[in-house]
N, C-alpha and C positions, 0 to 999 in steps of 0.2 A: 504494499500500500504506499502510496505517495506520500511523505511527510514534507510539510512546507519549511522552507530553511531559517524560518523567526525573523528574516529581515522584514518586517512588517512596512515600517517606511517606504524602503525600496519597493516593495510590491505595491502597497499604496500609489505611489508616484506611478508606477507602470501602468495599474488599472485607470489614474486619471488621466494620464497620456491616451490610453484607447478611447475612454470615454471623451474626452476633446477631439480627438481625429474623428470619430464615428458622429460627432454633433457637428462638426463643419462640413462633415462630408456632403450631405444632401445640399447644402449652401452652395458647394462649389458645383455640383451635379446639376443644379437648376440651372447654373448659366450656361454651362456647356450644352446642355438640352435643347438649347434655342437653334442651333445649328448642327448638332449631331443627333441621331436617332438613336434609342436605348439599344438596339442591338450591335450598334457599332460602338458606343461608348463601353458597353459591358465586353467585349471582344478585346478592346484595346486594354482595360484594366487586367483582363484573365489572362491574355498573351504575356504582358509586362510581369504580371506576378508569376507567373508559370515559368518563363524564362531565368529569370533570376534564381528561383528556387532550383532550377535545373542545374544551372551553373554552378549553384553552390554545392547541391548533392554529388555533381560529378566531379567536383574539385577533391571532394573527401571519398570519391568511390563507393557510393552509397545509393546508387542507381537502383530502383527498385525493378523487380521482374514480374510483369503483369501475368506472363505465361505461368508462374509456379502457384497463382492464386487458384483456390478451389473454384468451382463454377458457381457455388452459393455466392463467394466473395466477388467475384467477377459480376453477378449479377447485383451485388449491393453498391459496387463501385459503378455501375451503369447507373443506378438510383440516385448515387451521391453527386453524379456529374449532371445529371438532368435536374434534380430537386437545386442544385446551387446555379447553374445557368438560368432555371426559370425563376428564381428567387430574385436574381441581379436583374433581369429584364423586366419581372413585372414590377420591382421596386421604381424602376425610373418611368415605367409609364405611370404608374400611381403618383409619382412625383412631380409627371408633367400637370397633374389635375388638382393637387394640393401642394400646402405649403410645405415647407420642411419641419417645421416643429410638429404639424398636424402628422406627416408622414413617420415621423421618428416616435411619436406615441403611439401610433396604431402598431407600429413593428413589434411593439414590447409585447404584443400578443404571441409572438413566436415561440420564446421560451416556456410560456404557459403549456402552448400546443405541443412543445417539446416534451415538457413533464407529464402530459396527459398520456403522449405516446408512449413514452417510458413504462409508464404504469401498465398499460395495455402489452407493450411488446417485451419488455424486461422485468414485467412485475414488481417495479419499484413502488414503494409506498407515498401516500400523499396526506399528509398528518394534518392534525387539528389548525396549527399555525397557519400552514399554506392555504388552506381553507378559507382562513378569515384573511389573508391576504390577497386572495382571488375575490373577497367579496368586497373589501377596500378598492381593489382594481376596477371592479365593474361599475362600483359607485362614481368613483373618478371618472370613467368614460362617461357615463350619463352626464355629469356636471360639465364635462370639457365640451359636448354636444348639445349644450343647451339652447344654443341660439338655432340650431339647424336639425331639433330632433323631427320637426315635421317634415321638412324635406327628406331627411334620410328613409322615413317610413312611409311616405307618400309618393315620391318620384324618382323617376331615374334620371337626375340631373349628372352633370360631370363630376360633380362634387360626391356624389352618391357612387358613381361608378367607380371613384378612385378609390374609395374607401374600400370597395368590394375587391379591387384589384388590389389593394395593399393586403387585405387578409388573405388573397390569394397566393401573395407574396410570401407571406409568414406559414402559410401552410406549406408550401413549396420547400421553405427554410425547415421545416421540422423533418419531411423525408430525408432531405439531405442530414440534416444533424442525426437520425436515428440510425443512419446508413454508416455515418461516418463514426458514430460510437462504436460500431460492430468492427469496422476496418482498424480500430485503433487497437485490436487486438494482434493484428498481423503486421501492422508496419506503424512508423513513428509519424507524428502529428505532421512533420514539416513533409515528408514522402506522401502521404496522403493529400496534403493540400496541393502539392506539384503536381500530381497527377489530374487531380479533379481541376485545377485552373487550367491546365494543358489540354485537357479531353473537353472541358466547356469551349476553350477557344476554337478546337477544330468542329464542335457542333454547332457553333454559333458562325464559323466564318462563310458559309452560304448566305447567312442572312444579313451581314455585315456589309457595309461599305466603306472600307479603309479610306478611300480616296477622300472621304467627306473631311478629313483632317484638314484639307487643303483650303476648306473653306472658313476656318475659324480665324479669330481675329488673335492678335498677341496676347490678349488677355485670356482668351478662351484656350488657346494653347498652354498656359501655363497653369491654367486651372485643372485642364485634362491631364497633365503631368503630373498636379497636386493628387488628383484623385486616383491614378495609378500607384504613386508611391503609398498613398494612404492605404491602399488594399493590402501592402505588403508589412508595413510597419504598425499598422494598428494591429494586426493579427499577432506580429511579432511582440510587441509590448504584451500584450492578453496571454500569449502563451507564457511569455518570462515573467508576468506577474503570479500566475498560478504557480511556479516554482517556490517562490518566497513567501506568499500569502495563502491562507485557507480560501479553497475556490467559492464559498459562499460569501466570503467578503469580498472579492474581486466581483463577483456577479452582482453583489448587491452597489457596489461603487458604480459599475457600467449602467446598471440602471437608471443612474442620474444622466445619461444621455440626452434625452429632451429636454430637461431644463436647460444644459448647456447649449442647444440647439435655440433655443426661445431667447436665450440671453445673447448668443451671437447673431440672432438674426435682427434683434433690438438695435443692437451695437452697430451691425452694418447698415441698417436703414438709417442711422443716424448721421453715420459716416459718408456711406454711399448709396444714396436714395437712387439713384438712376440705375443700380444694379440689383440691390438686394429691396424685396418688398417687405413691408412690416406685416406681423401678424394683426389680425383685426379681431380681436378677442376680448371679453368682457372678463370682469373679476372673478365670476363663478366659472369659468371656462380655466384658468388659470389656477384656481382652486382644485379643479378636477385633474388638472395635470400632475399638482403637486401629490394627489391622492394616488393617482396610476403608477406614479413613481414611486411611491410608500408603498404601493400593495405589491409591486415588482420586486423591492427589495426585501420585505417582509417575507414572501415566498422563497427569496433565495436564502436568507438568514434562518428561517424557521427551524430546520433542520438542526442546523449546529447551534441555536441558541438551546431547542429542547436538548439535545444532546448533553451540553453543560450543565443543565438544571439536574439532569439524571446524575450525571457524574459528582455534582456538589452532593447531592443528595445519599448518594451510595457512600462517600467518604464521611459524611456526617455519621450515618449509621454503623460505618467500620471502627468509628472510636468508642472503644471501650472505657466505661465509667471507671476512675480512680478507685482502690479499694477503700473499703469504709475505714474512717479514721485517719488517713493519711493526711 
């Protein structure tokens, strides 16, 4: 069983780096999508990250052999490739219809879907603390959409379609996550991601138009480069954070990503109003966003908190009273 190194401050800083990079990502992507379609943006992100990891593994003589995989693991690899490719593309399709903050908040349901999927596939438990976190999260979503609840339930507008596509993106990520979880029993995380990135780039190539890069402005080129680098660095920081800090605390920290996105959108709209559009939300919606983040964090932390309480109780019970008269 993996044990964290104990360098919690380093792990926290790495987790915050991941949250910050993921927080700014939809803002960068929103600008690039003005002149490049979702398939092409995703292809550039996949091929760049995949090639960097390929060079890294080749230099270390650790390139994997797909032929050595069992037929079951090959099928899981295909599901992982298809799942992540669909997740990236659907995420961008939804982002075309939603604001960055809304998109990041909706995608918070992906880890919840993964947890439910793990219950069904791997027989993992869903405790009382996680049920409470899920209730808080659902209440948060209700408050966040308070301005547009009627639209969501009565008409298929561009906004409603964006929400549905975002949920589809979360579901496809769940399929990828479940498949990847099993593949990690035979390959390292870097190896799995390298194969998935390159496999996704091959899958998307017929749908992508790489020449669209010639239409981008200098600003959009830099933002596209930032998106590609973001894909690699954010994942690396996340993986390294898990080495030094407990997974539940890393996940809870990363759950703050939507709040960082809302903050950076507000700052960007103030400094560059011609590039970044502000979020048009009322106070109740922002309270809802806080509850969604809080619910996500509680779901991530609940198993660890309950285990700590049990350990403390066992330690108290194991302490025997001193002899009478001592």
